[in-house]
C-alpha positions as CSV (number, residue, x, y, z in Angstrom):
1,M,7.6,-56.7,-51.9
2,A,10.3,-54.9,-54.0
3,E,13.1,-57.1,-55.3
4,E,16.6,-56.7,-56.8
5,I,19.3,-58.8,-58.4
6,I,22.7,-59.1,-56.8
7,C,25.5,-60.6,-58.8
8,G,29.1,-61.6,-58.2
9,I,30.5,-64.4,-56.0
10,N,31.2,-62.4,-52.8
11,P,28.1,-60.2,-52.9
12,V,25.9,-63.3,-53.5
13,K,27.7,-65.3,-50.7
14,E,27.2,-62.5,-48.1
15,A,23.6,-62.0,-49.2
16,L,22.9,-65.8,-48.7
17,R,24.4,-65.5,-45.3
18,G,22.4,-62.3,-44.5
19,T,18.9,-61.8,-43.2
20,R,17.1,-60.7,-46.3
21,K,14.6,-63.0,-48.0
22,V,16.3,-64.7,-51.0
23,H,14.0,-66.0,-53.8
24,E,16.4,-67.9,-56.0
25,L,20.0,-68.3,-57.1
26,F,21.0,-68.3,-60.7
27,I,24.2,-70.2,-61.7
28,A,25.7,-70.0,-65.2
29,D,25.9,-73.3,-67.2
30,G,29.4,-74.6,-67.3
31,A,30.6,-72.3,-64.4
32,A,33.9,-74.0,-63.4
33,D,34.8,-71.8,-60.4
34,Q,34.6,-73.9,-57.2
35,R,33.3,-70.9,-55.3
36,V,30.2,-71.0,-57.5
37,G,29.6,-74.6,-56.5
38,K,29.9,-73.6,-52.9
39,L,27.2,-71.0,-53.5
40,S,24.9,-73.7,-54.7
41,E,25.6,-75.8,-51.6
42,L,24.9,-72.8,-49.3
43,A,21.6,-72.1,-51.1
44,A,20.5,-75.7,-51.0
45,E,21.2,-75.8,-47.2
46,K,18.8,-72.9,-46.8
47,G,16.1,-74.3,-49.1
48,I,16.7,-71.7,-51.8
49,P,16.0,-72.8,-55.4
50,V,19.0,-73.0,-57.7
51,R,18.4,-72.4,-61.3
52,R,20.9,-73.1,-64.1
53,R,20.9,-70.5,-66.9
54,S,23.1,-69.6,-69.8
55,K,25.8,-67.0,-69.3
56,T,23.9,-64.7,-71.7
57,D,20.7,-65.1,-69.6
58,I,22.4,-64.2,-66.4
59,T,24.1,-61.2,-68.1
60,R,20.6,-60.0,-69.2
61,L,19.2,-60.6,-65.7
62,A,22.0,-58.8,-63.9
63,G,22.4,-56.0,-66.4
64,T,26.2,-56.6,-66.6
65,D,28.6,-59.3,-67.8
66,H,30.6,-58.9,-64.6
67,H,28.6,-61.4,-62.6
68,Q,31.2,-64.3,-62.3
69,G,28.5,-66.8,-63.2
70,A,26.2,-66.1,-60.2
71,A,23.2,-63.9,-59.5
72,L,20.6,-63.8,-56.8
73,R,17.0,-62.6,-56.8
74,I,16.5,-61.1,-53.4
75,E,14.2,-58.7,-51.5
76,S,15.4,-55.1,-51.8
77,F,17.9,-53.7,-49.3
78,S,16.5,-52.7,-46.0
79,Y,18.0,-49.6,-44.2
80,A,18.7,-49.7,-40.5
81,D,17.0,-47.4,-38.0
82,L,19.6,-45.1,-36.6
83,D,18.1,-45.0,-33.1
84,D,18.1,-48.7,-33.0
85,V,21.8,-48.7,-34.0
86,I,22.6,-46.2,-31.3
87,G,20.7,-48.1,-28.7
88,S,22.5,-51.3,-29.6
89,W,25.9,-49.5,-29.4
90,K,25.1,-48.0,-26.0
91,E,24.3,-51.5,-24.7
92,K,27.8,-52.8,-25.9
93,G,29.5,-49.9,-24.1
94,T,32.4,-49.7,-26.6
95,D,34.0,-46.8,-28.5
96,A,32.6,-46.5,-32.0
97,I,33.3,-45.1,-35.4
98,V,30.4,-43.8,-37.4
99,V,30.8,-42.9,-41.1
100,V,28.5,-40.1,-42.3
101,L,28.3,-39.6,-46.1
102,D,27.1,-36.1,-47.1
103,G,25.9,-36.5,-50.7
104,I,27.9,-39.2,-52.3
105,Q,26.4,-39.4,-55.8
106,D,28.4,-42.3,-57.4
107,P,27.2,-45.8,-56.4
108,H,30.8,-47.0,-57.1
109,N,32.1,-44.6,-54.5
110,L,29.3,-45.5,-52.1
111,G,30.1,-49.2,-52.5
112,A,33.8,-48.6,-51.9
113,L,33.1,-46.6,-48.8
114,I,30.7,-49.3,-47.4
115,R,33.5,-51.9,-47.9
116,S,36.1,-49.7,-46.2
117,A,33.7,-48.9,-43.3
118,A,32.9,-52.6,-42.8
119,S,36.6,-53.4,-42.8
120,A,37.3,-50.7,-40.3
121,G,34.7,-52.0,-38.0
122,A,32.4,-49.0,-38.2
123,E,29.3,-49.1,-36.1
124,C,27.1,-47.6,-38.8
125,I,27.1,-45.8,-42.1
126,I,24.7,-42.8,-42.5
127,I,23.5,-41.5,-45.8
128,P,21.0,-38.9,-46.8
129,R,17.6,-39.9,-48.3
130,D,17.7,-37.4,-51.1
131,R,20.3,-36.2,-53.6
132,A,22.6,-39.0,-52.9
133,A,23.3,-42.6,-54.1
134,G,21.3,-45.3,-52.3
135,V,22.3,-48.9,-51.7
136,T,21.6,-50.2,-55.2
137,A,22.8,-53.4,-56.9
138,T,25.7,-51.5,-58.3
139,A,26.8,-50.3,-54.9
140,E,26.4,-53.7,-53.4
141,K,28.5,-55.3,-56.1
142,V,31.3,-52.8,-55.4
143,A,31.0,-53.3,-51.7
144,A,31.6,-57.0,-52.3
145,G,29.1,-58.2,-49.7
146,A,29.9,-55.6,-47.0
147,A,26.5,-54.0,-47.2
148,E,25.2,-57.2,-45.4
149,T,27.7,-56.7,-42.5
150,V,27.4,-53.1,-41.4
151,P,24.2,-51.2,-40.6
152,I,23.4,-48.4,-43.1
153,A,20.9,-45.8,-42.0
154,Q,19.2,-43.4,-44.4
155,V,18.2,-40.0,-42.8
156,T,16.3,-37.0,-43.9
157,N,18.7,-34.3,-42.7
158,I,22.4,-34.8,-42.2
159,A,22.9,-31.6,-40.1
160,V,20.2,-32.6,-37.7
161,T,21.6,-36.1,-37.5
162,L,25.0,-34.8,-36.5
163,E,23.4,-32.9,-33.6
164,H,21.7,-36.2,-32.7
165,L,25.1,-38.0,-32.7
166,K,26.7,-35.3,-30.6
167,S,24.0,-35.7,-27.9
168,A,24.7,-39.5,-28.0
169,G,28.4,-38.8,-27.2
170,F,30.1,-38.5,-30.5
171,W,32.8,-36.0,-31.6
172,I,32.2,-35.0,-35.2
173,Y,35.2,-34.8,-37.6
174,G,34.6,-33.5,-41.2
175,A,37.0,-34.0,-44.1
176,D,37.7,-30.8,-46.1
177,E,40.6,-30.3,-48.4
178,K,40.7,-26.5,-47.6
179,S,41.2,-27.1,-43.8
180,S,44.6,-26.2,-42.4
181,Q,44.3,-28.9,-39.7
182,S,45.9,-32.2,-40.7
183,L,44.0,-35.5,-40.2
184,Y,47.2,-36.8,-38.5
185,S,47.1,-34.2,-35.8
186,Q,43.5,-35.3,-34.7
187,K,42.7,-37.5,-31.7
188,L,40.4,-40.1,-33.3
189,T,39.9,-42.4,-30.3
190,G,36.7,-42.5,-28.4
191,N,33.3,-42.1,-30.1
192,V,34.0,-40.5,-33.5
193,A,31.8,-39.6,-36.5
194,L,33.7,-39.1,-39.7
195,V,31.9,-36.9,-42.3
196,I,32.9,-37.4,-45.9
197,G,31.5,-35.0,-48.5
198,G,30.2,-35.7,-52.0
199,E,32.2,-35.7,-55.1
200,G,33.3,-32.3,-56.3
201,E,31.5,-30.1,-53.8
202,G,32.6,-31.8,-50.5
203,I,30.8,-31.2,-47.3
204,R,27.9,-28.7,-47.6
205,P,28.3,-25.5,-45.6
206,L,25.6,-26.2,-43.0
207,V,27.0,-29.7,-42.4
208,R,30.5,-28.2,-42.1
209,K,29.2,-25.9,-39.3
210,K,28.0,-28.9,-37.3
211,C,31.5,-30.5,-37.3
212,D,33.5,-30.1,-34.1
213,V,36.7,-30.3,-36.1
214,V,37.4,-30.0,-39.9
215,F,40.6,-31.7,-41.2
216,S,42.4,-32.2,-44.4
217,I,44.6,-35.0,-45.7
218,P,48.1,-33.8,-46.5
219,L,48.9,-34.3,-50.2
220,A,52.1,-34.2,-52.2
221,G,53.1,-34.3,-55.9
222,G,50.8,-31.6,-57.1
223,V,47.6,-33.6,-56.5
224,G,44.8,-31.2,-55.5
225,S,42.3,-33.6,-54.0
226,L,41.5,-37.3,-53.4
227,N,38.5,-39.4,-54.6
228,A,35.8,-39.4,-51.9
229,S,36.1,-43.1,-51.3
230,V,39.9,-42.9,-51.0
231,A,39.8,-40.0,-48.6
232,G,37.2,-41.8,-46.5
233,G,39.2,-44.9,-46.3
234,I,42.3,-43.0,-45.2
235,A,40.4,-41.3,-42.4
236,M,38.7,-44.5,-41.2
237,F,41.9,-46.4,-41.0
238,E,43.7,-43.5,-39.3
239,A,41.1,-43.9,-36.6
240,V,41.7,-47.6,-36.5
241,R,45.4,-47.1,-36.3
242,Q,45.0,-44.8,-33.3
243,R,42.8,-47.3,-31.5
244,L,45.3,-50.1,-32.1
245,S,48.1,-47.9,-30.8
246,K,46.1,-47.0,-27.8
C-alpha cells in the first residue's frame, strides 16, 4: 500500500484523529513544544509507535525543515466517491456548498482552498484527475489538517460532473474576473456549487458553459485579479454569510 509523510503539528494531529492507517510518528529530539508532547500521547493511545529522531533526520524524512518537530508515516490519501457524498448529503436533507476546482496547479493554492472549504462547512471539494494538483503532502501541510475533515473527490471530467450536480439539485456558480455580474448580487443560499478556475487561465470554456451563473469579485486599487485561493475563499464565505443572514 502506498505511503506518504505528513509533517507539522496540526496536519499530524488531524491525521492521527482521522481514518487513515498510521504506521509511526516521528518526534524530534529536544522538541519543547507542549503540542508535540500531546501528539505523542494521542499516538500512544492508538497504539501507534513513536520514534525519536534528530531534527536533521526528520527534515530529511519530511523533505522540508518546516515540520515543527513532528512527522507521520501514513497510508496515502484516499479520495471520496462523489456518488457516496451526494447520497450522504441527500440523507441529511440540508442545503450544501460544494466547491469545484477546475485545474488548480499549485498544491499551496489547493491546500489553502481545502482549508477554506472545510472552515466554510463545504459538503465536498471536487478536483479533476488530470492536469491539476492532487492532495499531496505539500497540499496537506498547507491545509493544516483540513484534508482529513472534508471529503475530496477526484473526477475524470469536470463539465460532466457539473451536469451530475445539477441533476442532484445544485445551482452552479462560476468565478470569472471578466463577468459583469458581481458575486454580491448572487443568491447563494440553497444548494450551491462554486467553481473556481486554475491559476492564470481561470475556468475553461466548456466548464464555463455548464455554469448557471458566472460572477466576478469587484476589485479596486488597480488590481486586475485575485489569487485563486483568495477568490475561492471570498466566494465561499459570501455563501456562508448569506446562509447566516437567512
